[in-house]
DSSP file (Angstrom, degrees, kcal/mol; ACC not computed):
  #  RESIDUE AA STRUCTURE BP1 BP2  ACC     N-H-->O    O-->H-N    N-H-->O    O-->H-N    TCO  KAPPA ALPHA  PHI   PSI    X-CA   Y-CA   Z-CA
    1    1 A M     >        0   0    0      0, 0.0     4,-2.4     0, 0.0     5,-0.2   0.000 360.0 360.0 360.0 -41.2   20.4  228.2   90.7
    2    2 A T  H  >  +     0   0    0      1,-0.2     4,-2.6     2,-0.2     5,-0.2   0.900 360.0  53.8 -61.6 -40.2   20.4  228.6   94.4
    3    3 A T  H  > S+     0   0    0      1,-0.2     4,-2.2     2,-0.2    -1,-0.2   0.919 109.6  47.3 -61.5 -43.7   17.9  231.4   94.2
    4    4 A L  H  > S+     0   0    0      2,-0.2     4,-2.3     1,-0.2    -1,-0.2   0.896 111.2  51.5 -64.8 -39.8   15.5  229.3   92.1
    5    5 A L  H  X S+     0   0    0     -4,-2.4     4,-2.4     1,-0.2    -2,-0.2   0.921 111.3  46.7 -63.7 -43.2   15.8  226.4   94.5
    6    6 A Y  H  X S+     0   0    0     -4,-2.6     4,-2.6     2,-0.2    -1,-0.2   0.874 110.3  53.7 -67.0 -35.2   15.0  228.6   97.5
    7    7 A A  H  X S+     0   0    0     -4,-2.2     4,-2.2    -5,-0.2    -2,-0.2   0.918 110.3  47.0 -63.6 -42.0   12.1  230.1   95.7
    8    8 A V  H  X S+     0   0    0     -4,-2.3     4,-2.2     2,-0.2    -2,-0.2   0.910 111.5  50.8 -65.0 -42.1   10.7  226.6   95.0
    9    9 A V  H  X S+     0   0    0     -4,-2.4     4,-2.4     2,-0.2    -2,-0.2   0.919 109.7  50.8 -61.8 -42.9   11.2  225.6   98.6
   10   10 A C  H  X S+     0   0    0     -4,-2.6     4,-1.9     1,-0.2    -2,-0.2   0.918 110.6  48.7 -60.7 -43.4    9.4  228.8   99.8
   11   11 A L  H  < S+     0   0    0     -4,-2.2    -1,-0.2     1,-0.2    -2,-0.2   0.867 112.9  47.9 -65.5 -35.5    6.5  228.0   97.5
   12   12 A M  H  < S+     0   0    0     -4,-2.2    -1,-0.2     1,-0.2    -2,-0.2   0.858 117.0  42.3 -71.7 -34.3    6.3  224.4   98.7
   13   13 A M  H >< S+     0   0    0     -4,-2.4     3,-1.5    -5,-0.2     7,-0.2   0.724  93.0  85.2 -84.0 -22.0    6.5  225.5  102.4
   14   14 A W  T 3< S+     0   0    0     -4,-1.9    -1,-0.2     1,-0.3    -2,-0.1   0.862  90.0  45.4 -53.2 -47.6    4.1  228.4  102.1
   15   15 A P  T 3  S+     0   0    0      0, 0.0    -1,-0.3     0, 0.0     3,-0.2   0.670 116.6  48.1 -72.2 -12.4    0.8  226.4  102.6
   16   16 A Y    <>  +     0   0    0     -3,-1.5     4,-1.8    -4,-0.2     5,-0.2  -0.397  57.6 145.3-126.0  56.2    2.2  224.4  105.5
   17   17 A P  H  > S+     0   0    0      0, 0.0     4,-2.2     0, 0.0    10,-0.2   0.845  76.7  54.7 -64.5 -31.1    3.9  226.8  108.0
   18   18 A Q  H  > S+     0   0    0      2,-0.2     4,-2.6     1,-0.2     5,-0.2   0.895 106.4  50.5 -69.9 -38.3    2.8  224.7  111.0
   19   19 A L  H  > S+     0   0    0      2,-0.2     4,-1.5     1,-0.2    -1,-0.2   0.886 110.7  50.3 -65.0 -37.2    4.4  221.5  109.5
   20   20 A V  H  <>S+     0   0    0     -4,-1.8     5,-2.6    -7,-0.2     4,-0.3   0.923 111.8  47.3 -65.5 -43.6    7.6  223.4  109.0
   21   21 A A  H ><5S+     0   0    0     -4,-2.2     3,-1.3     1,-0.2    -2,-0.2   0.892 110.1  52.7 -65.2 -39.4    7.6  224.7  112.6
   22   22 A D  H 3<5S+     0   0    0     -4,-2.6    -1,-0.2     1,-0.3    -2,-0.2   0.814 105.9  54.8 -65.6 -29.3    6.8  221.2  113.9
   23   23 A A  T 3<5S-     0   0    0     -4,-1.5    -1,-0.3    -5,-0.2    -2,-0.2   0.472 123.9-104.2 -83.1  -1.8    9.8  219.8  111.9
   24   24 A G  T < 5S+     0   0    0     -3,-1.3    -3,-0.2     1,-0.3    -2,-0.1   0.563  80.1 128.2  92.1   9.0   12.1  222.4  113.6
   25   25 A G      < -     0   0    0     -5,-2.6     2,-0.4    -6,-0.2    -1,-0.3  -0.361  53.3-136.6 -92.5 174.8   12.4  224.7  110.6
   26   26 A D     >  -     0   0    0      1,-0.1     4,-1.6    -2,-0.1     3,-0.4  -0.907   7.5-166.1-136.5 105.8   11.8  228.4  110.3
   27   27 A F  H  > S+     0   0    0     -2,-0.4     4,-2.3     1,-0.2     5,-0.2   0.869  90.0  56.6 -61.3 -39.1    9.8  229.6  107.3
   28   28 A D  H  > S+     0   0    0      1,-0.2     4,-2.2     2,-0.2    -1,-0.2   0.867 105.2  52.3 -62.0 -35.9   10.8  233.2  107.8
   29   29 A H  H  > S+     0   0    0     -3,-0.4     4,-2.3     2,-0.2    -1,-0.2   0.894 108.5  49.7 -67.3 -40.0   14.5  232.2  107.7
   30   30 A V  H  X S+     0   0    0     -4,-1.6     4,-2.3     2,-0.2    -2,-0.2   0.902 111.1  49.5 -65.7 -40.4   14.1  230.4  104.4
   31   31 A V  H  X S+     0   0    0     -4,-2.3     4,-2.5     2,-0.2    -2,-0.2   0.902 109.5  52.5 -64.6 -40.2   12.2  233.4  102.9
   32   32 A Q  H  X S+     0   0    0     -4,-2.2     4,-2.5     2,-0.2    -2,-0.2   0.925 109.8  47.8 -61.1 -45.0   15.1  235.7  104.1
   33   33 A I  H  X S+     0   0    0     -4,-2.3     4,-2.6     1,-0.2     5,-0.2   0.912 111.3  51.3 -62.3 -42.1   17.7  233.5  102.4
   34   34 A A  H  X S+     0   0    0     -4,-2.3     4,-1.9     1,-0.2    -2,-0.2   0.909 112.0  46.2 -62.3 -42.4   15.6  233.4   99.2
   35   35 A L  H  X S+     0   0    0     -4,-2.5     4,-2.1     2,-0.2    -2,-0.2   0.902 113.3  48.6 -68.6 -40.9   15.3  237.2   99.1
   36   36 A V  H  X S+     0   0    0     -4,-2.5     4,-2.3     2,-0.2     5,-0.2   0.934 113.3  46.6 -65.6 -45.3   19.0  237.8   99.9
   37   37 A T  H  X S+     0   0    0     -4,-2.6     4,-2.3     1,-0.2    -1,-0.2   0.857 110.5  53.8 -66.3 -32.9   20.2  235.4   97.2
   38   38 A A  H  X S+     0   0    0     -4,-1.9     4,-2.4    -5,-0.2    -1,-0.2   0.900 108.8  49.5 -65.6 -39.6   17.7  236.9   94.8
   39   39 A G  H  X S+     0   0    0     -4,-2.1     4,-2.3     2,-0.2    -2,-0.2   0.927 112.7  45.9 -63.9 -45.3   19.2  240.4   95.5
   40   40 A F  H  X S+     0   0    0     -4,-2.3     4,-2.5     1,-0.2    -2,-0.2   0.883 112.4  51.9 -64.7 -37.7   22.8  239.1   95.0
   41   41 A T  H  X S+     0   0    0     -4,-2.3     4,-2.4     2,-0.2    -2,-0.2   0.912 110.0  48.8 -64.8 -42.3   21.7  237.3   91.8
   42   42 A G  H  X S+     0   0    0     -4,-2.4     4,-2.4     2,-0.2     5,-0.2   0.915 112.5  47.5 -63.3 -43.5   20.1  240.4   90.4
   43   43 A A  H  X S+     0   0    0     -4,-2.3     4,-2.3     1,-0.2     5,-0.2   0.910 113.5  47.9 -64.7 -41.9   23.2  242.5   91.2
   44   44 A A  H  X S+     0   0    0     -4,-2.5     4,-2.3     2,-0.2    -2,-0.2   0.881 111.1  51.5 -66.9 -37.5   25.5  239.9   89.6
   45   45 A A  H  X S+     0   0    0     -4,-2.4     4,-2.1     2,-0.2    -2,-0.2   0.934 112.1  45.5 -65.0 -46.0   23.3  239.7   86.5
   46   46 A L  H  X S+     0   0    0     -4,-2.4     4,-2.1     1,-0.2    -2,-0.2   0.924 115.3  46.2 -64.3 -44.4   23.3  243.4   85.9
   47   47 A S  H  X S+     0   0    0     -4,-2.3     4,-2.1     1,-0.2    -1,-0.2   0.866 110.7  52.9 -69.4 -34.6   27.0  243.8   86.5
   48   48 A T  H  X S+     0   0    0     -4,-2.3     4,-2.7    -5,-0.2    -1,-0.2   0.899 108.5  51.3 -64.7 -39.4   27.8  240.8   84.3
   49   49 A W  H  X S+     0   0    0     -4,-2.1     4,-2.1     1,-0.2    -2,-0.2   0.922 109.5  50.0 -62.1 -44.1   25.7  242.4   81.5
   50   50 A L  H  <>S+     0   0    0     -4,-2.1     5,-2.1     1,-0.2     4,-0.3   0.900 113.4  46.3 -60.7 -40.7   27.6  245.7   81.9
   51   51 A V  H ><5S+     0   0    0     -4,-2.1     3,-1.0     1,-0.2    -2,-0.2   0.924 113.8  46.8 -69.1 -44.9   30.9  243.8   81.7
   52   52 A Q  H 3<5S+     0   0    0     -4,-2.7    -2,-0.2     1,-0.2    -1,-0.2   0.831 112.4  49.3 -69.9 -31.5   30.0  241.7   78.7
   53   53 A K  T 3<5S-     0   0    0     -4,-2.1    -1,-0.2    -5,-0.2    -2,-0.2   0.453 105.6-127.0 -84.7  -0.1   28.6  244.6   76.7
   54   54 A R  T < 5 -     0   0    0     -3,-1.0    -3,-0.2    -4,-0.3    -2,-0.1   0.905  41.7-173.0  51.2  44.4   31.7  246.7   77.4
   55   55 A H    > < -     0   0    0     -5,-2.1     3,-1.5    -6,-0.2     4,-0.1  -0.267  37.5-112.5 -63.4 151.2   29.4  249.4   78.7
   56   56 A P  T 3  S+     0   0    0      0, 0.0     3,-0.4     0, 0.0    -1,-0.1   0.794 120.3  58.6 -57.5 -25.5   30.9  252.8   79.5
   57   57 A A  T 3>  +     0   0    0      1,-0.2     4,-1.9     2,-0.1     3,-0.5  -0.058  68.6 128.2 -92.5  33.6   30.1  252.0   83.1
   58   58 A L  H <>  +     0   0    0     -3,-1.5     4,-2.3     1,-0.2    -1,-0.2   0.879  68.5  55.6 -55.7 -41.8   32.2  248.8   82.9
   59   59 A W  H  > S+     0   0    0     -3,-0.4     4,-2.1     1,-0.2    -1,-0.2   0.857 105.5  52.3 -61.5 -36.0   34.1  249.8   86.1
   60   60 A L  H  > S+     0   0    0     -3,-0.5     4,-2.7     2,-0.2    -1,-0.2   0.912 108.5  50.7 -66.8 -42.1   30.8  250.1   88.0
   61   61 A G  H  X S+     0   0    0     -4,-1.9     4,-2.3     1,-0.2    -2,-0.2   0.900 110.4  49.2 -61.4 -41.2   29.8  246.6   86.9
   62   62 A Q  H  X S+     0   0    0     -4,-2.3     4,-2.1     2,-0.2    -1,-0.2   0.903 112.1  48.5 -65.5 -40.3   33.1  245.2   88.0
   63   63 A G  H  X S+     0   0    0     -4,-2.1     4,-2.5     2,-0.2    -2,-0.2   0.917 112.2  47.6 -65.3 -43.7   32.8  246.9   91.4
   64   64 A V  H  X S+     0   0    0     -4,-2.7     4,-2.8     1,-0.2    -2,-0.2   0.890 110.8  52.5 -65.7 -38.6   29.2  245.7   91.9
   65   65 A L  H  X S+     0   0    0     -4,-2.3     4,-2.1    -5,-0.2    -1,-0.2   0.906 110.8  47.3 -63.2 -41.1   30.3  242.2   90.9
   66   66 A L  H  X S+     0   0    0     -4,-2.1     4,-2.4     2,-0.2    -2,-0.2   0.921 113.3  47.6 -64.7 -44.8   33.1  242.3   93.5
   67   67 A V  H  X S+     0   0    0     -4,-2.5     4,-2.7     1,-0.2    -2,-0.2   0.900 111.7  51.0 -63.8 -40.7   30.8  243.6   96.2
   68   68 A A  H  X S+     0   0    0     -4,-2.8     4,-2.4     2,-0.2    -1,-0.2   0.901 110.5  49.2 -64.3 -40.4   28.2  240.9   95.4
   69   69 A L  H  X S+     0   0    0     -4,-2.1     4,-2.0     2,-0.2    -2,-0.2   0.930 113.3  45.4 -64.6 -45.5   30.8  238.2   95.6
   70   70 A I  H  X S+     0   0    0     -4,-2.4     4,-2.5     1,-0.2    -2,-0.2   0.907 112.8  52.4 -63.2 -41.4   32.1  239.4   98.9
   71   71 A G  H  X S+     0   0    0     -4,-2.7     4,-2.7     1,-0.2    -2,-0.2   0.894 108.1  50.0 -62.6 -40.8   28.5  239.8  100.2
   72   72 A V  H  X S+     0   0    0     -4,-2.4     4,-2.7     2,-0.2    -1,-0.2   0.915 111.4  48.7 -64.8 -42.2   27.6  236.3   99.2
   73   73 A V  H  X S+     0   0    0     -4,-2.0     4,-2.4     2,-0.2     5,-0.2   0.936 113.8  46.1 -63.9 -45.4   30.6  234.9  101.0
   74   74 A I  H  X S+     0   0    0     -4,-2.5     4,-2.5     1,-0.2    -2,-0.2   0.918 113.9  48.8 -62.7 -43.5   29.9  236.9  104.2
   75   75 A F  H  X S+     0   0    0     -4,-2.7     4,-1.6     2,-0.2    -2,-0.2   0.909 111.5  49.5 -63.5 -42.1   26.2  235.9  104.1
   76   76 A A  H  X S+     0   0    0     -4,-2.7     4,-0.7     1,-0.2    -2,-0.2   0.911 112.9  46.4 -64.9 -42.3   27.1  232.2  103.6
   77   77 A V  H >X S+     0   0    0     -4,-2.4     3,-0.8     1,-0.2     4,-0.5   0.898 110.6  53.5 -66.3 -39.3   29.6  232.3  106.5
   78   78 A A  H >< S+     0   0    0     -4,-2.5     3,-0.7     1,-0.2    -1,-0.2   0.810 102.3  59.2 -65.8 -29.4   27.1  234.1  108.7
   79   79 A Q  H 3< S+     0   0    0     -4,-1.6    -1,-0.2     1,-0.2    -2,-0.2   0.734  96.2  62.5 -72.1 -21.4   24.4  231.5  108.0
   80   80 A R  H <<        0   0    0     -3,-0.8    -1,-0.2    -4,-0.7    -2,-0.2   0.738 360.0 360.0 -75.1 -21.9   26.6  228.8  109.5
   81   81 A Y    <<        0   0    0     -3,-0.7    -1,-0.2    -4,-0.5    -2,-0.2   0.409 360.0 360.0-111.9 360.0   26.7  230.4  113.0
């Protein structure tokens, strides 16, 4: 859901980069957040599919899901500072 929200925000801000800059925002930062969350969402989706289908690479799906979760937490904490 967060990925979709950031994608919508990026599309809304895209035609008006000067207004975003005047408001104290940074369009490049919003795009970066959208791309990072999209990457984590894709990794989580693929690994969830592997886990639910009981794929032979189930262990890989579990590992990627764990790494994606840790990555999201680190990224979220890093955005606060």
